[in-house]
Every structure is written in structure tokens, then in C-alpha cells.
N, C-alpha and C positions, 0 to 999 in steps of 0.2 A: 648477585653477590655469591662468591664461592662458599660452599658449606664449611663450617668450622671443623668438620671431621675430615676434610680433604685438603684444606688450605693450611700449610704449616705456619704461615705468617699470622693467620687468624688464631690458630691454636696458641701460638706463642703470646699473642696479645691478650688472650683470655687468661692464660697462666699469669702473666704479669699483672693484669687487673685484679685477679683474685689475691695475689700475694701483697700487692699494695693496699688493697682493701683491708686485709687482716692487720697489716702493720699500722695503718692509720686508725682503723676502727678501735683497736685496743686502747689508744690514747684517749678515746672518749670517756673512759673511766675517770681520767683526771679532770676533764671538764665537768662531769656530773658532780664529783666531789667538791670541786672549787665553787661551783654554782650554789649548792646548798650552803656552803660555808659563807658565801657572800650575802646570804639572806633570802635567796629564792627558795620556794618550796619545790617539790618534785614535779607537779603539773606545770608550773611556770618554767622550770628548767627544760622540760620536754618540749613545750610549745616554742621556746626560744631556739632550741636545737633543730626541731623539725622545720621551722619556717625560715630561720636565718641560714642554717646549714653552711656555715663557713667558719672553720675552726679558729682562724685568727680573729675574726670579728666577734665570735662568741667569747673567746678568752678576754678580749679587750672589753666587751660589754660587762662581763661579771667583775672584771677588775675595777672598772669605774664604779659599778654598783657597790662593790665591797668597800671602796674608799669613800663612799658617801656622796658620789657625784650626782648631779642633777640629770633629769631625763634628756635634756638637750645635749649634755656632754656624752651620755651613753650613745645616743643616735649619731652624733658627729664622729665619734671615735670609731664605732663599729662600721659606720657607712664609709668612712675614709679607707679603712682596711679592705672592706668588701668591694670597693670600686674596681679593684684589679680584675675581678671576675668578668666585668664588662669588657675589659681589654682582651681577656682570653677568648671571648666570643668572636672577636675578629678572626682568629685563627681557626676556631673550632667549627663555626657555622658553615663555612664552605665545605668542610670535610663531611659533615653529617647530612646536609641537604634535608633537614627535618622540616616538616610542614604541619600546620594545624596544632593539635594537642601535643604532638611529639616535640614541636619547637618549644612549647611551654615547659615540658618535662626536661628537655635538654638544657634550658636556661637554669632550671633548679639544680641540675646535676653538673653544671659547669663550674668546677672548682680546681684548685691547684693540681690535685692528683689525676682527675680525669683528663685534664688538658695535657698534663705531662705525658701520660701513657699514650693518648691519642696521637699527639704530634711526634712521638718517638717511633711510630710504626712506618714500615717501608711501603705499604700500599693503602689505598683508601678503604678497602674492606677491613683490613686489620685495624686501621684507625677507628673506624666505626665500632668494631667489636671491642677494642680497648676502651673507648670512651664509655660505652653503655655498661660494660661489665664493671669497670672501675667506679663510675658514678653511682650505679645502683648498689654495688657492693659496699662502698664507703658509706652511703646513706643508711643502709640497713644496719651495718655493724657499728657505725659511729653512734647511731641513736640507741641501739641495743645496749652498748657499753656505757653510754651516757646515763641511761636509766639505772643500770647496775651501780654506777658510781654515785648517783644521786641517792639511791636507796641505802647504800652502805655508808656513805658520808665519811665521818671521821674514823670509822673502823678501818678504813683502808690505810690511813696514815698518809705520808707524802708519796704520791704516785711515782715520783722520780726515782725512788729507791729501787723500783722494779725495772728501771731502764725504759719505761714507756715514753719518756720525753725524747729519747733518742731514736725511737722506732721510725717515726715519720721522716726524720732527717736522713736516716740511713736508707730508707726506701727511695727518697729523692736523689741521693747521691748515686745509688745503683742505676737509676734511670738516666742521670746526667752524664755519668762517666764515659759510656761508649760514644756519646755525641761529641765529646771534646777532642776526638781524633781529627776533626775538621778544623783547619786553622781559622776559618771564618767564624764558626760557632764559638771557638775558644776565645777569640777576640771580643765577640759580643758579650759572652759570659763575664769576662774580666772587666769590660767596660761597665756593664750593669752592676757588678759587685762594687767596683770603685765608686760609681755614682751613689749607690746606697750608703756606703761607708762615709762618703764625704758629706752627705746630707743629714746623717743621723744626729750629730750634735747641733744642727742648725734649725731643724724643722720639727713639727709635731710628729708623734708616733703614727706610722702608717704611710706618711708621705715618701720616705725613702724606698719602701717596697713598691709603692705605686709608680714612682718615677723609674725605678729599675725595670719593672715589668713593662711600662710604656716604651722604654727604649728598646727592649728586646722585641716587643710586638711590632713596633714600627719598622725596625730593621728587617724582621722576618717577613712582614707584609711587602716591603719594597723589593725583597730578593725573590719573591715568588713570581714566576712568569704568569702573565695574564692569560685568561681564556682556557684554563684547565677544566674540562667537562666534569659535571658532578657524577656521572655514571662511569667514569674511567677508573675502575677498581684497581687497575694495575698501575695507575699514575703515582709517581713519587709524592709523598705527603709533604716532605720538608726539603727545601733546596738551600742548604747552607751557602 
């Protein structure tokens, strides 16, 4: 694998991973504050964040807890939203080629952000760098700011007034925008968005996101040519 100091694509992936980590990590303040407001204490909040490590699932879980929902409802809602990470593994696993304990670590770090950064890179080496830097960066910063939010609690007020609720969305838009220059990718994105919007009033929370992600992953998997070697660092990562 080319060294990050000599490979421009790897350096760019690392920079992207760091910037996305900061944008996403900051929003952990909001989760920490909302979690303690929903009735969890600081240790419970941190265990939930460290083990679940999926923003959408975490917010869904504390939302159900805050509304007085039963344990079964918490598990079902958070699990449904978190199921999309399994779909991401279809795209990410062949890029990483992780084995043993690294595969377990990769599974924990396979989230929206790490998948988005990895699959946006032009080479396999850059994809690997983007995944690990983003996954590890988000994990560290998200949990650090979750702890801060949980400790400060109500003193923070509504985190949305700081614009933190828009930070993660802005980071995703920045990653997505250059990819929409391809007609094929644009059509898949529009189809996934249309599917999610159509399902939103009809099915439980989490199903629209899962269905849209499944559509995009299936189309992406079908469009990838078979037989790409794991050690081909200069092989294209995505084939729209």
C-alpha cells in the first residue's frame, strides 16, 4: 500500500476522514444531552454510545426511552435503523480485506460516515485509509462529545441552536455532490430518495432509510465487475 506521505489520493482521503469526523463528532453533544434528559445516567449513556455506535439508532433508542417505551420497542426501533450498517458491509468488506480481529474492528466502525468516505475514493488504498481514519475519528470524537453533552446536560440548552444538527448533513452533502456528476449515480440517488419519501408515511420509522440503502447497495453491487483482486491498490473503488 502506498505511503500516505507520497500518495495524493490517500492524503486526500485522510483529510476528508478527519473533517467528517469533526463534523459528526460535534453532534455527539446533542445525543449526550438528550440521553440524560430521557432518563439515562452518564454511565448508561456512554455504554449505549460505545457499544451501539450508530447515531440514528442511538437517537431512536433514547427517543423511545424518553417516551416511556418498553425494552422491546427500544430494541426493535434501534435495531431496524442499525440494520443498514449490515448492508454497508457488502460494499466495504471487499475494499478492506480485513481478517481476524481487524474484521471485528471494521464491523464496529462500519457506519454511514466511514462507508461514505471509503466508497467515494478513487483507489483501494485511499478507500482503506478513508475508512479507518473516518471510523476511528468518528468513534473517538462522537463518544468524547457524548460524554461532554451528558455531563453538561440541560446547561447546553437546545443543541440545534449551535447548528450542530446541520453539521453531519452538510458533511454528507459535500461527499455526495461530486458523485452526482455521473448520470448513473444520480439516477440511483434519486430513486433511493423517492423510495424513502414514498415509504415514510406508510411504514415504521427506519424502514424507509433501510429500503433506500438496500436499493443503492444492490445496484452498486450489481454494477461492480467481478474478480477485482484485493491487493489491487490502483483499482477503481466504485463503478457507477
